[in-house]
C-alpha positions in Angstrom: -7.9 1.2 0.5 -5.6 0.3 -2.4 -2.6 -2.0 -1.8 0.7 -1.4 -3.6 3.7 -3.6 -3.1 7.3 -3.4 -4.2 8.8 -6.5 -6.0 12.0 -8.1 -7.2 11.9 -7.3 -10.9 13.5 -9.6 -13.4 15.0 -7.2 -15.9 17.6 -6.8 -18.6 21.0 -5.4 -18.1 21.3 -1.8 -19.0 23.1 -2.1 -22.3 20.7 -4.5 -23.9 17.3 -3.1 -22.5 16.5 -1.5 -25.9 17.0 -4.9 -27.6 14.8 -6.8 -25.2 11.9 -4.3 -24.9 9.0 -4.7 -27.3 5.5 -3.3 -27.8 2.7 -5.0 -25.9 1.8 -8.4 -27.3 -1.8 -7.3 -28.2 -1.0 -4.2 -30.3 1.0 -6.0 -33.0 -0.1 -8.7 -35.5 1.8 -11.9 -35.9 3.3 -10.5 -39.1 4.4 -7.3 -37.4 5.8 -9.3 -34.4 7.8 -11.5 -36.7 9.2 -8.5 -38.6 10.1 -6.6 -35.4 12.0 -9.5 -33.9 13.8 -10.5 -37.2 17.5 -10.9 -36.5 17.1 -10.2 -32.8 17.4 -13.4 -30.7 16.6 -11.6 -27.5 13.5 -9.7 -28.7 10.9 -10.2 -26.0 8.3 -10.9 -28.7 9.8 -14.4 -28.7 8.3 -14.7 -25.3 5.0 -12.8 -25.6 4.3 -13.9 -29.2 6.3 -17.1 -29.4 4.1 -18.4 -32.2 6.3 -16.3 -34.6 8.9 -19.1 -34.4 6.4 -21.9 -35.2 4.7 -22.8 -38.5 2.2 -20.3 -39.8 -0.7 -22.7 -39.4 -0.1 -23.2 -35.7 -3.0 -22.3 -33.4 -1.6 -19.3 -31.4 -3.4 -20.6 -28.3 -2.0 -24.1 -28.5 0.1 -25.8 -25.8 3.2 -25.7 -28.0 3.1 -21.9 -28.1 3.1 -21.5 -24.3 5.8 -24.2 -23.9 8.0 -22.3 -26.4 7.3 -19.0 -24.5 8.7 -20.6 -21.3 11.8 -22.0 -23.1 12.4 -18.7 -24.8 12.1 -16.8 -21.5 14.7 -19.1 -20.0 17.0 -18.7 -23.0 16.8 -14.9 -22.9 17.4 -14.9 -19.1 20.7 -16.7 -19.9 21.7 -15.0 -23.1 20.8 -11.4 -22.6 21.2 -11.8 -19.6 18.3 -10.9 -17.4 19.0 -10.2 -13.7 16.7 -10.1 -10.7 16.9 -7.5 -8.0 17.8 -8.9 -4.6 15.3 -6.7 -2.7 11.7 -5.7 -3.2 11.8 -2.3 -5.0 9.5 0.2 -6.5 10.4 1.6 -10.0 9.5 4.8 -11.9 8.6 4.4 -15.6 8.6 7.5 -17.8 7.3 7.7 -21.3 8.0 10.6 -23.6 6.3 11.0 -27.0 6.8 14.5 -28.5 5.3 16.9 -25.9 3.5 14.1 -24.1 5.4 13.0 -20.9 4.1 10.7 -18.2 5.8 9.1 -15.2 4.2 6.3 -13.2 5.1 4.0 -10.4 5.8 0.4 -11.4 4.8 -2.0 -8.7 2.6 -4.9 -8.0 -1.0 -4.5 -7.0 -3.4 -6.8 -5.1 -5.6 -9.2 -7.0 -8.0 -8.8 -4.1 -8.4 -5.2 -5.0 -9.1 -6.1 -8.6 -11.7 -8.7 -7.5 -13.4 -6.3 -5.0 -13.5 -3.3 -7.4 -11.0 -1.1 -5.5 -9.4 -1.3 -9.0 -12.2 -0.5 -11.4 -12.8 -1.7 -14.9 -14.5 -0.1 -17.9 -14.3 -2.9 -20.5 -15.6 -6.5 -20.8 -13.0 -9.1 -21.5 -13.1 -11.9 -24.0 -12.7 -15.5 -22.7 -10.3 -16.6 -25.4 -8.0 -13.7 -24.6 -8.2 -14.3 -20.9 -7.5 -18.0 -21.6 -4.4 -17.0 -23.6 -2.7 -14.8 -21.0 -3.8 -17.2 -18.2 -2.0 -20.0 -19.9 0.9 -17.8 -20.7 1.4 -16.8 -17.1 0.9 -20.3 -15.8 3.4 -21.8 -18.2 6.1 -19.1 -17.9 5.6 -18.5 -14.2 5.8 -14.8 -15.0 3.7 -11.6 -15.7 5.7 -10.4 -18.7 4.1 -7.0 -19.2 2.4 -4.4 -17.0 -1.3 -3.4 -16.7 -1.7 0.4 -17.2 -3.4 2.0 -14.2 -4.4 5.5 -13.4 -5.8 7.5 -10.4 -6.8 11.0 -9.5 -3.5 12.8 -8.6 -2.0 12.7 -5.1 0.2 15.8 -4.9 2.6 14.2 -2.4 3.2 11.4 -4.8 3.7 13.7 -7.7 6.3 15.7 -5.7 8.1 12.6 -4.6 8.3 11.2 -8.1 9.9 14.5 -9.3 12.3 14.4 -6.3 13.4 10.8 -7.1 14.0 11.7 -10.8 16.4 14.4 -9.7 18.2 12.3 -7.1 18.7 9.0 -9.0 20.1 8.2 -12.4 17.8 6.1 -14.6 18.8 2.4 -15.1 17.3 2.6 -18.6 17.0 5.5 -21.0 16.5 4.7 -24.7 14.4 5.8 -27.6 12.5 3.0 -29.3 12.1 2.7 -33.1 8.7 4.5 -32.9 10.4 7.6 -31.4 9.1 7.0 -27.9 11.6 7.6 -25.1 11.5 5.0 -22.2 13.2 5.8 -18.9 13.2 3.7 -15.7 14.5 4.5 -12.2 14.9 2.2 -9.2 13.2 4.0 -6.3 15.4 4.3 -3.1 14.0 2.0 -0.5 13.7 4.9 2.0 10.7 6.1 0.0 8.8 2.7 0.1 6.7 3.4 3.1 5.6 6.8 1.9 4.5 5.3 -1.4 2.6 2.5 0.4 1.0 4.9 2.8 -0.1 7.5 0.2 -1.5 5.0 -2.3 -3.4 3.3 0.6 -5.3 6.6 0.9 -6.5 6.3 -2.6 -10.0 4.9 -2.6 -10.2 4.1 -6.4 -7.7 3.0 -9.0 -8.7 2.6 -12.6 -7.6 0.2 -15.4 -6.7 2.4 -18.3 -5.4 -0.4 -20.5 -4.7 -4.1 -19.9 -8.0 -5.6 -18.8 -7.1 -9.0 -20.1 -3.8 -9.0 -18.2 -5.5 -8.1 -15.0 -8.4 -10.6 -15.5 -5.8 -13.3 -16.2 -3.8 -12.5 -13.1 -7.0 -13.0 -11.1 -7.7 -16.4 -12.8 -4.1 -17.5 -12.2 -4.4 -16.6 -8.5 -7.6 -18.7 -8.2 -5.8 -21.7 -9.8 -2.7 -21.3 -7.7 -4.6 -20.8 -4.5 -6.6 -24.0 -5.2 -3.5 -26.1 -5.8 -1.4 -24.6 -2.9 -2.4 -26.3 0.4 -0.1 -23.9 2.2 -1.6 -20.8 0.7 -1.1 -17.7 2.9 -2.2 -14.8 0.7 1.4 -13.4 0.6 2.6 -15.4 -2.4 3.6 -13.4 -5.5 0.7 -14.8 -7.5 -1.6 -12.7 -5.2 -0.3 -9.6 -7.0 -0.1 -8.4 -10.6 2.4 -6.2 -12.3 1.2 -2.6 -13.2 2.4 0.9 -13.7 0.2 3.6 -12.0 0.1 7.0 -13.6 -1.6 10.2 -12.4 -4.7 11.2 -14.4 -3.3 14.7 -15.2 -0.5 13.3 -17.3 -2.5 11.0 -19.6 -4.0 11.4 -23.0 -6.4 9.2 -24.8 -6.4 9.0 -28.6 -9.5 8.1 -30.6 -10.2 4.5 -31.6 -11.5 4.6 -35.1 -13.7 2.1 -37.0 -13.6 0.6 -40.5 -16.5 -1.5 -41.9 -15.9 -4.0 -44.7 -19.4 -4.3 -46.3 -22.6 -2.2 -46.4 -25.0 -4.9 -45.3 -26.4 -5.4 -48.8 -27.1 -1.7 -49.3 -26.1 0.3 -52.5 -24.0 3.4 -51.9 -27.0 5.7 -52.3 -29.2 3.5 -50.0 -26.4 3.6 -47.4 -26.1 7.4 -47.5 -29.9 7.8 -47.2 -30.0 5.5 -44.2 -27.2 7.5 -42.5 -29.3 10.7 -43.0 -32.1 9.1 -40.9 -30.3 9.9 -37.6 -27.5 12.3 -38.6 -27.1 15.7 -40.1 -24.7 15.2 -43.0 -22.3 17.4 -44.9 -19.2 17.0 -47.0 -16.1 18.5 -45.4 -12.4 19.1 -46.1 -11.1 17.7 -42.7 -10.9 14.2 -41.3 -10.9 14.7 -37.5 -13.9 15.7 -35.4 -13.4 19.0 -33.6 -15.6 18.3 -30.6 -17.9 15.8 -29.0 -21.0 14.6 -30.8 -19.2 14.8 -34.1 -18.1 11.9 -36.3 -16.2 12.1 -39.5 -17.0 9.5 -42.1 -14.8 8.5 -45.1 -16.8 7.1 -48.0 -16.1 6.9 -51.7 -13.0 9.1 -51.3 -14.8 11.9 -49.5 -15.0 13.0 -45.9 -18.4 13.8 -44.3 -19.2 15.3 -41.0 -22.0 13.5 -39.1 -23.8 15.2 -36.2 -26.8 13.7 -34.3 -30.1 15.0 -35.5 -33.2 15.4 -33.3 -33.9 11.6 -33.4 -30.9 11.2 -31.1 -31.7 12.3 -27.5 -29.4 12.6 -24.5 -28.9 9.2 -23.0 -29.6 8.1 -19.5 -26.0 7.0 -18.7 -22.5 8.1 -19.3 -22.0 5.2 -21.8 -25.1 6.1 -23.8 -23.7 9.6 -24.5 -20.3 8.5 -25.8 -19.7 9.1 -29.5 -18.8 5.5 -30.0 -22.1 4.5 -28.5 -24.0 6.9 -30.6 -22.3 5.5 -33.7 -23.0 2.0 -32.7 -26.6 2.5 -31.6 -27.8 4.7 -34.5 -25.6 3.6 -37.5 -23.5 0.5 -37.1 -26.3 -1.7 -35.7 -29.5 -0.4 -37.5 -27.9 0.4 -40.8 -24.9 -1.9 -41.2 -26.2 -4.9 -39.1 -23.3 -4.9 -36.6 -25.1 -6.2 -33.5 -22.0 -6.9 -31.4 -18.7 -5.2 -32.5 -16.8 -7.7 -30.2 -17.7 -10.6 -32.5 -18.8 -9.1 -35.8 -16.5 -10.0 -38.8 -17.8 -6.8 -40.6 -15.9 -4.3 -38.4 -12.3 -3.6 -37.4 -10.7 -1.0 -35.2 -7.8 1.3 -36.0 -5.9 3.0 -33.2 -5.7 6.8 -33.4 -1.9 6.7 -33.5 -2.1 5.4 -37.1 -3.9 8.6 -38.2 -6.8 9.1 -40.5 -4.5 8.5 -43.5 -4.7 4.8 -42.6 -8.5 5.0 -42.8 -8.2 6.6 -46.2 -5.8 3.9 -47.3 -8.1 1.1 -46.2 -11.1 2.5 -48.0 -9.2 3.6 -51.2 -7.7 0.2 -51.5 -11.0 -1.5 -51.4 -10.2 -3.4 -48.2 -13.1 -1.6 -46.5 -16.2 0.3 -47.7 -16.4 3.0 -45.1 -14.4 4.4 -42.1 -15.3 6.5 -39.1 -13.0 8.9 -37.4 -13.9 9.5 -33.8 -13.5 12.2 -31.2 -11.5 10.8 -28.3 -13.0 9.7 -25.0 -11.7 11.7 -22.0 -10.0 10.4 -18.9 -12.9 11.8 -16.9 -15.3 9.9 -19.0 -13.4 6.7 -18.3 -13.4 7.4 -14.5 -17.1 8.4 -14.5 -18.1 5.2 -16.3 -16.0 3.0 -14.1 -17.4 4.7 -11.0 -20.9 4.0 -12.2 -20.0 0.4 -12.8 -20.8 0.8 -16.5 -19.0 -0.8 -19.4 -17.7 1.1 -22.4 -18.3 -0.3 -25.9 -15.2 -2.3 -27.1 -12.3 -0.4 -28.5 -13.4 3.0 -27.1 -9.9 4.2 -25.9 -6.5 4.1 -27.3 -3.7 5.1 -24.9 -0.4 6.3 -26.3 2.5 6.1 -25.7 2.5 2.3 -24.8 4.4 0.7 -22.0 7.0 -1.9 -23.3 7.0 -5.6 -22.4 10.2 -7.1 -21.1 11.7 -4.3 -19.1 10.2 -5.2 -15.7 9.0 -8.8 -15.3 7.1 -10.1 -12.2 7.9 -13.7 -11.3 5.0 -15.4 -9.5 
């Protein structure tokens, strides 16, 4: 039984929401964050990526960074200003990108459900990234951006969401610089019990994006519980901020790969090694048309790779993902990339950047070869989570992205 709870959001006043809101902290580089916040003293990147205000040689995980994040949150609360709702509320958060539209319920969810796998994961987390957000939450006393959750549709909830959007005017409605429209509504309190009851009937919720945020919330709860002799289980640190979207409205984009060096192989040796496990042909397109296809960009040409008879059907959902096939039959044996989480010879490019970015990186000499992937499906994600399996890193890219700073959960 899933627990969902309304909360008193700390949030910007309506007229400055578009100036506060920023992309998630982990999808922009330091340089991009600095550029995006330039000339905007209330950009929320000054909280989530506060190192942009410090010398370039500062360790982004240092104590000074988290202390500055806390100070900047206090400054923005005063300057913007930010206001906190007086009563616990649910919120609706809608994202529109072209023809893609999705509306979710913004709320807090029980850390207990995360710890007990009512809320299911599909990725491993990295300790340094967990440490980062754990320290950020502890220092600021706030969860500054939501986890992205999904579930199999509940028709009553879908109907209720549509009803609320007709009855109530949004508190925010703006188009960000990337062209994505963001709308948020405050849900009338008369619907709180219905939402709580219907979500309680959901047996499984899935993390779509934000594994490090969720894991950090769990670690913070453990720390706070240990230090609070009067712990009751009802404190705000027992819950984490998230937006819950129905499965039917979501779309996953591919997460593409670039490789910097060929593991000591010549160009001809590399191509011959690729042919050991893949059928191989030059093509005039850059995006796979179906599963079990991978497009490879090498020496200014696109090639289509499809598994040959050496690659059998795997025993698990994960084994049969295209990203797993690429890893197990090319990246590891040919290019020596044993662990893509830690290897310095690989990087990942979100599908929103297009295959033109792959071509640019290879043509410029910054990488030697690029791989354009067919996207994982939402059903794949759910099946893998249900089976308690773990996807390879950087398997899914969700777009559009929720913005940080619009709804803040004080713990």
